[in-house]
matplotlib code that plots the C-alpha trace (Angstrom):
import matplotlib.pyplot as plt

x = [1.4, -1.0, -4.8, -5.1, -2.9, -4.8, -7.5, -4.8, -3.0, -6.1, -7.1, -3.6, -3.9, -7.4, -6.4, -3.5, -6.1, -8.2, -6.8, -7.8, -4.1, -3.1, -5.9, -4.6, -1.1, -2.4, -4.3, -1.0, 1.0, -1.4, 0.4, 3.7, 6.6, 7.3, 9.5, 8.3, 8.9, 6.9, 4.1, 4.1, 3.6, 0.8, -1.2, -0.3, 1.2, 4.4, 7.2, 7.5, 3.8, 3.8, 6.8, 4.9, 1.9, 4.1, 5.7, 2.3, 1.5, 4.8, 4.5, 1.1, 2.4, 0.5, 3.6, 7.2, 10.2, 13.4, 16.5, 17.4, 20.4, 19.6, 15.9, 13.6, 11.0, 7.6, 5.3, 2.2, 3.0, 2.5, 0.6, -2.0, -2.0, -2.0, -1.6, -4.0, -6.6, -6.0, -9.5, -9.0, -6.6, -6.7, -6.0, -6.6, -9.5, -11.3, -11.0, -11.2, -12.6, -10.7, -12.2, -11.1, -7.9, -8.5]
y = [-2.2, -1.4, -1.7, 2.1, 2.6, 0.3, 2.9, 5.5, 2.9, 2.0, 5.6, 6.4, 3.5, 4.5, 8.1, 6.9, 5.2, 8.4, 9.1, 7.4, 7.4, 5.4, 2.9, 2.4, 1.8, -0.8, -2.5, -2.7, -4.0, -6.9, -8.7, -8.4, -6.0, -3.2, -0.1, 3.4, 3.6, 0.5, 1.8, 5.2, 3.4, 1.3, 4.1, 6.7, 9.1, 11.1, 9.3, 12.2, 12.0, 8.2, 8.5, 10.9, 8.6, 5.6, 7.6, 8.2, 4.5, 3.6, 6.0, 4.6, 1.0, -0.1, -0.8, -1.7, -0.5, -2.3, -1.2, -3.6, -2.4, 1.1, 0.7, 0.9, -1.8, -1.5, -4.2, -4.5, -5.0, -8.6, -7.6, -5.9, -8.1, -11.8, -13.2, -16.1, -13.5, -11.0, -9.6, -7.6, -5.6, -6.4, -3.4, -5.3, -3.1, -3.5, -5.3, -3.4, -5.3, -4.7, -5.0, -8.2, -8.1, -7.9]
z = [20.5, 23.3, 22.9, 23.2, 20.2, 17.9, 16.9, 16.1, 13.9, 12.1, 11.5, 10.2, 7.7, 6.6, 6.1, 3.9, 1.6, 1.2, -2.2, -5.5, -6.6, -3.5, -4.0, -7.6, -6.3, -3.8, -6.6, -8.6, -5.7, -5.1, -8.0, -6.2, -5.5, -8.0, -8.3, -8.6, -12.4, -13.0, -10.8, -12.5, -15.8, -14.5, -13.0, -15.6, -13.1, -12.8, -10.9, -8.4, -7.5, -7.3, -4.9, -2.7, -2.5, -1.8, 1.0, 2.6, 2.4, 3.8, 6.7, 7.5, 7.5, 4.5, 2.3, 2.8, 0.7, 0.0, -1.8, -4.7, -6.6, -7.9, -7.3, -4.4, -4.6, -2.8, -1.6, 0.5, 4.2, 5.2, 8.4, 6.1, 3.0, 2.6, -0.9, -0.1, 0.8, -2.0, -2.0, 1.2, 3.4, 7.1, 9.4, 12.6, 13.5, 10.2, 6.9, 3.6, 0.6, -2.7, -6.2, -8.1, -10.1, -13.8]

ax = plt.figure().add_subplot(projection="3d")
ax.plot(x, y, z, "-o")
ax.set_aspect("equal")
plt.show()
């Protein structure tokens, strides 16, 4: 990635976080990979809506998806999230502090 693209990448990631539902999903994914049904149960949302929000996060490069049998499992992108530093997301251009896990 060239230096000139870095601000656009950062802006795309930050726009993806501009919804409370997506922040809730990120909070849940800090514990580890989960499928859409699990995430919908945790955030109290409909599977179709959770799938939409995960698609936005995936397109922005915040989460990755992986097919495991009949399920698609989502996890935070390793370029953005490091389990040893679970209190923040690192977008390269800025760092977003996350509330502590309960």
